[in-house]
TIMI-533027 format. One record per residue: x, y, z of N, C-alpha, C, O in turn. Coordinates in steps of 0.05 Angstrom, whole numbers, padded with zeros to 5 digits, always signed. Example, Ala and Ser with C-alpha at 12.3 -4.5 7.8 and 13.67 -1.06 7.14 Angstrom:
% residues 2
+00264-00114+00156+00246-00090+00156+00264-00066+00156+00285-00066+00169/+00257-00045+00142+00273-00021+00143+00258+00001+00157+00268+00023+00161/
***
This chain:
% residues 194
+00231+02435+00859+00235+02425+00875+00241+02413+00838+00221+02414+00824/+00266+02403+00824+00257+02401+00798+00288+02379+00792+00310+02383+00802/+00278+02355+00770+00317+02346+00768+00313+02348+00743+00292+02344+00731/+00343+02356+00735+00366+02360+00719+00368+02338+00707+00376+02318+00720/+00360+02335+00676+00357+02307+00669+00372+02316+00635+00363+02337+00626/+00396+02298+00615+00388+02310+00586+00366+02289+00572+00363+02265+00576/+00353+02304+00555+00342+02307+00529+00349+02301+00513+00354+02320+00498/+00355+02278+00503+00354+02264+00465+00324+02271+00439+00303+02264+00430/+00339+02284+00439+00316+02303+00431+00324+02287+00382+00312+02279+00362/+00343+02292+00389+00354+02260+00352+00319+02251+00350+00303+02244+00367/+00319+02257+00315+00297+02246+00297+00264+02258+00321+00242+02248+00317/+00267+02271+00335+00237+02271+00359+00224+02295+00341+00231+02316+00330/+00204+02279+00346+00177+02307+00317+00165+02329+00363+00154+02320+00384/+00173+02349+00357+00167+02379+00368+00152+02401+00358+00164+02414+00341/+00134+02407+00364+00118+02439+00362+00122+02458+00379+00117+02457+00403/+00131+02478+00364+00137+02504+00368+00108+02518+00361+00095+02514+00341/+00102+02533+00378+00089+02541+00385+00094+02573+00386+00109+02584+00402/+00075+02590+00362+00091+02635+00355+00106+02623+00342+00117+02601+00344/+00104+02650+00321+00131+02659+00299+00146+02679+00302+00157+02691+00284/+00149+02686+00331+00168+02710+00333+00190+02703+00336+00203+02686+00324/+00195+02716+00354+00235+02716+00359+00239+02694+00379+00256+02678+00373/+00222+02692+00406+00228+02679+00415+00226+02649+00409+00245+02634+00413/+00200+02642+00398+00196+02616+00374+00218+02616+00351+00214+02599+00333/+00236+02630+00348+00255+02633+00320+00275+02610+00342+00276+02586+00342/+00286+02627+00359+00319+02630+00385+00299+02594+00376+00307+02580+00358/+00270+02586+00394+00268+02558+00411+00278+02540+00379+00297+02525+00380/+00266+02544+00358+00267+02531+00334+00289+02521+00323+00288+02498+00314/+00316+02537+00322+00349+02535+00316+00352+02515+00338+00360+02492+00332/+00344+02523+00372+00352+02499+00388+00346+02490+00386+00359+02473+00399/+00327+02477+00374+00314+02449+00377+00311+02443+00349+00293+02428+00341/+00324+02450+00338+00339+02437+00306+00362+02434+00305+00371+02418+00289/+00383+02453+00324+00403+02439+00323+00410+02407+00346+00430+02393+00343/+00396+02404+00360+00395+02374+00378+00393+02361+00370+00405+02341+00378/+00371+02357+00336+00366+02334+00318+00341+02338+00313+00333+02324+00294/+00326+02352+00324+00289+02354+00323+00277+02359+00312+00280+02382+00303/+00249+02343+00301+00235+02342+00278+00215+02372+00273+00192+02364+00270/+00216+02397+00271+00212+02417+00278+00183+02421+00269+00177+02414+00246/+00161+02435+00288+00134+02436+00276+00139+02463+00285+00148+02471+00307/+00134+02476+00263+00110+02504+00284+00086+02514+00272+00075+02506+00251/+00080+02534+00289+00045+02533+00288+00043+02561+00300+00048+02567+00323/+00031+02587+00271+00032+02612+00281+00014+02629+00261+00022+02631+00237/-00012+02643+00268-00016+02651+00254+00008+02668+00230+00008+02665+00206/+00025+02683+00243+00044+02691+00230+00079+02690+00237+00083+02688+00261/+00100+02691+00222+00120+02688+00212+00135+02703+00212+00129+02722+00196/+00168+02708+00230+00186+02727+00227+00183+02719+00190+00162+02707+00184/+00205+02726+00163+00221+02726+00148+00239+02702+00155+00242+02680+00143/+00254+02715+00186+00287+02689+00186+00273+02655+00187+00288+02636+00186/+00234+02650+00188+00235+02627+00204+00238+02608+00163+00240+02583+00160/+00238+02623+00147+00243+02612+00112+00260+02609+00108+00262+02603+00084/+00290+02607+00125+00313+02592+00125+00319+02564+00141+00336+02547+00135/+00301+02563+00161+00291+02533+00177+00284+02516+00152+00270+02523+00133/+00295+02494+00156+00281+02463+00155+00258+02458+00179+00260+02441+00197/+00237+02477+00173+00210+02475+00195+00192+02476+00184+00186+02495+00170/+00173+02444+00189+00148+02452+00183+00126+02464+00188+00108+02456+00202/+00128+02480+00178+00100+02509+00189+00073+02512+00178+00066+02516+00154/+00053+02507+00208+00027+02518+00193+00027+02541+00193+00049+02550+00201/+00004+02567+00185+00001+02584+00180-00022+02579+00193-00043+02573+00181/-00021+02582+00222-00058+02577+00238-00050+02579+00258-00026+02573+00262/-00068+02588+00283-00080+02585+00303-00080+02564+00315-00094+02546+00305/-00064+02554+00343-00056+02539+00358-00089+02526+00356-00111+02537+00357/-00077+02493+00351-00112+02483+00355-00080+02459+00374-00056+02460+00373/-00110+02434+00396-00098+02420+00409-00081+02391+00384-00061+02377+00389/-00095+02390+00361-00093+02374+00346-00059+02382+00330-00049+02366+00314/-00046+02403+00337-00018+02403+00331-00005+02385+00348+00019+02382+00341/-00013+02368+00375+00010+02354+00391+00012+02343+00383+00033+02344+00370/+00003+02329+00381-00010+02287+00351+00009+02287+00354+00016+02311+00353/+00026+02274+00358+00050+02263+00349+00080+02257+00358+00097+02240+00355/+00070+02298+00379+00113+02308+00387+00100+02295+00414+00078+02287+00423/+00137+02296+00423+00149+02291+00445+00148+02325+00470+00152+02329+00494/+00144+02338+00454+00151+02364+00468+00133+02380+00449+00121+02376+00428/+00139+02404+00465+00116+02432+00464+00136+02454+00469+00154+02449+00484/+00136+02474+00459+00159+02501+00458+00128+02518+00454+00116+02518+00432/+00122+02526+00468+00104+02550+00458+00108+02574+00470+00108+02572+00495/+00111+02601+00459+00131+02615+00449+00114+02647+00434+00123+02665+00420/+00087+02642+00445+00063+02659+00439+00053+02685+00460+00070+02701+00468/+00034+02686+00465+00027+02704+00471+00012+02685+00509-00003+02666+00505/+00017+02691+00532+00014+02679+00549-00016+02664+00539-00016+02649+00519/-00034+02669+00549-00064+02648+00540-00048+02630+00524-00044+02607+00529/-00037+02643+00503-00035+02613+00488-00010+02587+00493-00009+02565+00483/+00004+02598+00509+00021+02590+00517+00014+02570+00542+00028+02549+00544/-00008+02575+00564-00017+02568+00579-00039+02549+00577-00042+02531+00593/-00068+02560+00539-00068+02526+00535-00043+02508+00527-00048+02484+00530/-00018+02514+00518-00005+02494+00502-00002+02476+00525-00010+02452+00526/+00014+02492+00549+00017+02469+00574+00001+02451+00586+00009+02431+00598/-00024+02459+00582-00040+02446+00596-00063+02422+00564-00075+02401+00568/-00061+02431+00547-00063+02407+00527-00030+02380+00532-00032+02359+00545/-00014+02388+00523+00008+02375+00528+00007+02356+00549+00006+02331+00547/+00006+02375+00576+00007+02354+00604-00021+02318+00591-00018+02295+00584/-00046+02344+00597-00062+02320+00591-00060+02298+00576-00074+02279+00574/-00032+02306+00561-00033+02280+00528-00005+02265+00535+00007+02246+00524/+00001+02279+00556+00033+02261+00567+00049+02275+00552+00072+02268+00555/+00045+02294+00534+00075+02313+00532+00088+02336+00554+00076+02343+00575/+00113+02344+00544+00123+02345+00557+00123+02388+00556+00126+02400+00535/+00121+02397+00574+00121+02428+00564+00150+02443+00568+00161+02441+00590/+00162+02456+00547+00182+02471+00551+00169+02507+00560+00151+02516+00546/+00184+02527+00586+00169+02528+00589+00187+02557+00579+00212+02557+00583/+00173+02585+00565+00178+02608+00554+00191+02632+00572+00211+02646+00570/+00161+02628+00596+00177+02648+00627+00177+02650+00643+00156+02663+00647/+00186+02646+00662+00182+02642+00696+00155+02640+00707+00140+02658+00703/+00147+02619+00722+00118+02630+00731+00103+02597+00703+00084+02587+00714/+00105+02593+00695+00089+02581+00668+00072+02554+00676+00078+02547+00699/+00052+02537+00663+00042+02513+00677+00069+02493+00660+00067+02469+00656/+00090+02506+00653+00103+02485+00642+00119+02462+00666+00125+02465+00689/+00123+02435+00643+00135+02412+00661+00173+02427+00664+00188+02425+00684/+00181+02442+00634+00216+02433+00633+00219+02458+00629+00199+02472+00626/+00242+02465+00627+00263+02489+00623+00290+02490+00614+00307+02491+00631/+00299+02491+00584+00318+02496+00585+00340+02516+00598+00334+02540+00598/+00365+02507+00608+00374+02511+00622+00390+02518+00602+00387+02511+00578/+00415+02539+00614+00436+02547+00603+00464+02531+00595+00480+02529+00613/+00471+02520+00571+00499+02494+00574+00521+02501+00567+00519+02520+00551/+00539+02495+00570+00568+02502+00532+00570+02466+00558+00564+02451+00576/+00585+02476+00534+00616+02439+00528+00628+02454+00524+00630+02475+00512/+00648+02432+00546+00685+02426+00560+00694+02395+00554+00696+02373+00566/+00699+02409+00523+00702+02375+00519+00671+02353+00514+00651+02358+00502/+00678+02333+00527+00657+02321+00511+00635+02324+00552+00621+02305+00557/+00635+02334+00562+00633+02337+00587+00601+02364+00583+00602+02370+00559/+00584+02375+00592+00566+02388+00587+00562+02400+00618+00565+02391+00641/+00555+02421+00607+00559+02443+00638+00531+02462+00630+00531+02476+00609/+00505+02460+00652+00493+02477+00655+00474+02475+00674+00463+02454+00680/+00466+02511+00691+00457+02528+00701+00432+02530+00689+00421+02523+00668/+00423+02549+00720+00393+02553+00714+00387+02575+00742+00393+02574+00766/+00375+02594+00727+00372+02610+00768+00346+02614+00759+00338+02637+00757/+00324+02585+00751+00298+02583+00753+00290+02618+00734+00274+02633+00746/+00298+02624+00714+00288+02654+00713+00283+02675+00734+00264+02690+00735/+00310+02675+00756+00309+02693+00768+00316+02715+00766+00309+02738+00770/+00343+02696+00757+00363+02726+00746+00379+02720+00729+00403+02720+00735/+00366+02709+00689+00385+02695+00684+00411+02707+00670+00423+02696+00653/+00416+02731+00682+00440+02741+00669+00463+02737+00687+00483+02752+00685/+00462+02713+00712+00474+02708+00724+00491+02674+00705+00513+02662+00706/+00474+02672+00695+00474+02640+00665+00507+02646+00660+00518+02630+00676/+00526+02659+00648+00539+02655+00626+00555+02667+00655+00557+02643+00660/+00567+02679+00675+00579+02676+00701+00593+02653+00706+00616+02647+00703/+00570+02640+00716+00573+02620+00732+00584+02600+00708+00606+02590+00710/+00567+02596+00686+00583+02578+00661+00607+02583+00656+00618+02565+00644/+00619+02602+00660+00648+02614+00646+00671+02605+00666+00694+02600+00660/+00652+02602+00708+00663+02582+00729+00659+02549+00730+00666+02537+00751/+00648+02535+00706+00648+02513+00717+00658+02508+00681+00651+02485+00675/+00669+02519+00661+00681+02507+00646+00717+02506+00660+00735+02491+00654/+00715+02529+00678+00750+02533+00682+00745+02504+00704+00753+02481+00700/+00729+02516+00728+00729+02483+00742+00732+02453+00713+00750+02437+00710/+00714+02456+00702+00712+02430+00691+00737+02426+00677+00755+02416+00691/+00745+02433+00647+00786+02444+00640+00789+02405+00643+00783+02388+00627/+00805+02401+00679+00819+02381+00677+00815+02355+00676+00831+02337+00671/+00779+02353+00684+00771+02336+00678+00756+02332+00657+00735+02321+00662/+00762+02340+00634+00754+02338+00598+00776+02316+00591+00776+02295+00580/+00797+02337+00606+00825+02328+00588+00824+02302+00601+00827+02284+00584/+00821+02292+00624+00836+02273+00623+00804+02242+00624+00807+02219+00634/+00777+02253+00611+00755+02237+00607+00757+02216+00596+00748+02195+00604/+00778+02222+00562+00776+02196+00561+00790+02175+00571+00779+02153+00574/+00815+02179+00578+00836+02154+00593+00819+02153+00616+00820+02130+00625/+00802+02171+00631+00774+02157+00642+00754+02152+00640+00736+02154+00657/+00754+02142+00611+00725+02116+00602+00728+02099+00593+00712+02082+00585/+00762+02101+00591+00772+02063+00598+00784+02064+00612+00805+02051+00607/+00783+02076+00636+00798+02053+00670+00774+02050+00664+00771+02035+00644/+00750+02060+00674+00727+02062+00679+00717+02034+00669+00713+02017+00687/+00713+02026+00640+00714+02008+00643+00728+01973+00635+00719+01953+00625/+00752+01980+00646+00763+01968+00649+00760+01948+00686+00762+01926+00695/+00754+01973+00693+00757+01964+00727+00729+01942+00723+00734+01918+00722/+00696+01953+00720+00680+01947+00721+00678+01923+00703+00656+01912+00707/+00689+01914+00689+00698+01890+00669+00722+01879+00706+00705+01863+00715/+00730+01878+00714+00746+01861+00729+00711+01861+00761+00706+01847+00781/+00705+01874+00755+00690+01871+00787+00695+01876+00808+00680+01892+00818/+00708+01868+00817+00705+01867+00848+00706+01878+00861+00697+01899+00853/+00712+01881+00890+00710+01902+00912+00717+01923+00912+00706+01945+00913/+00753+01911+00910+00790+01920+00900+00780+01954+00878+00791+01976+00881/+00759+01947+00859+00767+01949+00833+00738+01970+00840+00747+01993+00837/+00708+01974+00849+00687+01993+00848+00706+02001+00871+00723+02012+00856/+00718+02003+00899+00725+02040+00912+00752+02059+00897+00757+02083+00900/+00771+02032+00876+00788+02043+00863+00769+02054+00842+00787+02059+00825/+00748+02061+00831+00736+02067+00810+00715+02091+00818+00703+02107+00804/+00716+02089+00849+00707+02113+00854+00724+02138+00861+00717+02162+00864/+00746+02129+00863+00780+02153+00874+00794+02156+00852+00818+02162+00854/+00781+02152+00826+00800+02160+00800+00795+02191+00799+00813+02207+00795/+00770+02197+00802+00776+02238+00780+00802+02248+00801+00818+02264+00791/+00805+02242+00821+00823+02261+00847+00851+02257+00836+00869+02274+00834/+00851+02236+00829+00892+02227+00801+00896+02247+00782+00881+02263+00772/+00910+02244+00780+00935+02265+00769+00934+02251+00734+00917+02233+00732/+00942+02255+00719+00939+02248+00692+00959+02231+00707+00951+02210+00718/+00983+02236+00710+01008+02210+00712+01000+02187+00733+01010+02165+00733/+00985+02196+00747+00987+02169+00759+00953+02153+00746+00949+02130+00754/+00937+02162+00733+00916+02152+00708+00940+02136+00690+00947+02117+00703/+00948+02138+00675+00970+02131+00655+00979+02106+00671+00971+02084+00663/+00996+02106+00698+01012+02097+00702+00991+02062+00715+01001+02040+00720/+00948+02074+00716+00936+02054+00739+00924+02039+00704+00921+02014+00702/+00921+02051+00689+00912+02055+00663+00930+02006+00646+00922+01983+00644/+00967+02032+00638+00984+02015+00629+00987+01988+00648+01001+01970+00639/+00969+01980+00689+00967+01956+00701+00946+01952+00697+00941+01931+00709/+00929+01958+00687+00904+01949+00684+00895+01938+00658+00875+01924+00651/+00917+01950+00646+00921+01940+00612+00943+01909+00595+00947+01895+00575/+00952+01919+00631+00968+01888+00624+00962+01863+00637+00971+01841+00628/+00949+01864+00657+00931+01848+00678+00905+01847+00662+00891+01827+00667/+00896+01860+00645+00874+01849+00628+00882+01828+00603+00870+01808+00594/+00908+01844+00593+00921+01822+00570+00938+01789+00573+00943+01774+00554/+00945+01784+00601+00951+01762+00604+00931+01751+00625+00933+01728+00632/
***
């Protein structure tokens, strides 16, 4: 059983263990999310030179986990296991580099449709299925993404009213057309002005 969460990494210290292709990809993902990345490996691919990553040319030691919110092992299976165990002992989340690791978290394949984040995972069973699943999700989410700004405004108006009728109406909003939402917003805005 797993719980899907959206983890905010802006400004968070993350340790990547490894200097190969997977570690490089993980560093790029984490940097894109605003993480402060520290990478440790005896050797790094030349592509690491262009990344704003704090690098330590060394073998992994548990002390590298100090101050980290998250660990992302991307080395040998043995090193990855050590990182996962050391991180767990310190209460630090660990991203799995491969299925079956002792890590507590996996990166789901994700995409954006407007302001909506879509994500899916096969749990490593067949990663090639993730892209077609995301394509289907994007198609299904497109109409909602277009309505999301209005839905946000309506939600605020209805929550401010706080009555039972407003709560019931709030639950029905996703099924309403753009025209129905516009008319409702006009009525609610008029009532809140008076």
